N, C-alpha and C positions, 0 to 999 in steps of 0.2 A: 437725585434719587432715581429718576427714570433712566438716567444713563447707566446706573449700577444694575438696574433690572435688565436693560438691553444687553449689557455685557454678560450678565449671568445667563440670559436666554441664548445668546450666541455660543457661550461655552457649553451649555447644555446641548444645543444642536450639534456642535462639533463632537461632543462626547458620544451622543447617540449615533452619529454618522460613523465614528471610529468603531464603536461597538458593533454596528451593522457590518462594517468591512471585516472586522475580526471574526465575526460569526460566519460570514461567507468564506473566508479563508479556512477556518476550521472545518467547515463542511466539505470544501474542496479537498483538503488534506485527508479527511476521513475517506473520501471516495478514492483518492489515489492509493492510500494504504490498503483499502479493500481490494483494489485491482491488483496491486503488487502481491498481496497475500495469495490471491487466486493463481497468479502466475508462478509464484514460488511453489505452491502445492502441485501445480501441473508439472513443473520442471522436476520436482522430487519424484513424482510418479514415473516420468519418462526415464529418469536416471535409474530408478529401481528396475524398470522394465528392461533397460539396456543391460544392467548388471546381471539380471536373471538370464537373459539371452546369452551373454558371454559365459556364464557358468554352465549353461546347458551345452554350449558349443565346446567348452573345455572338456566336459565329461564325455562328449561324443569322440573328441580327438583322443582322449586318454584311452577310451574303450577300443578305438581303432589300433592304437599302438601297443596296447597291452596284450593283444591277441597272440 
């Protein structure tokens, strides 16, 4: 009977350890996703800024040649 209890306690300890590891992994993944989201947002803004500059430059060139 005590052997069964010891086995169950060991399994419970392993399960708790596994749950703790999975929780840590989940937290780490959430942090990574948050950082990647920030980077994507920044990249989208940079792309929009570059596109706007190109459009302005194209308008200036068009104005120069349309004269």
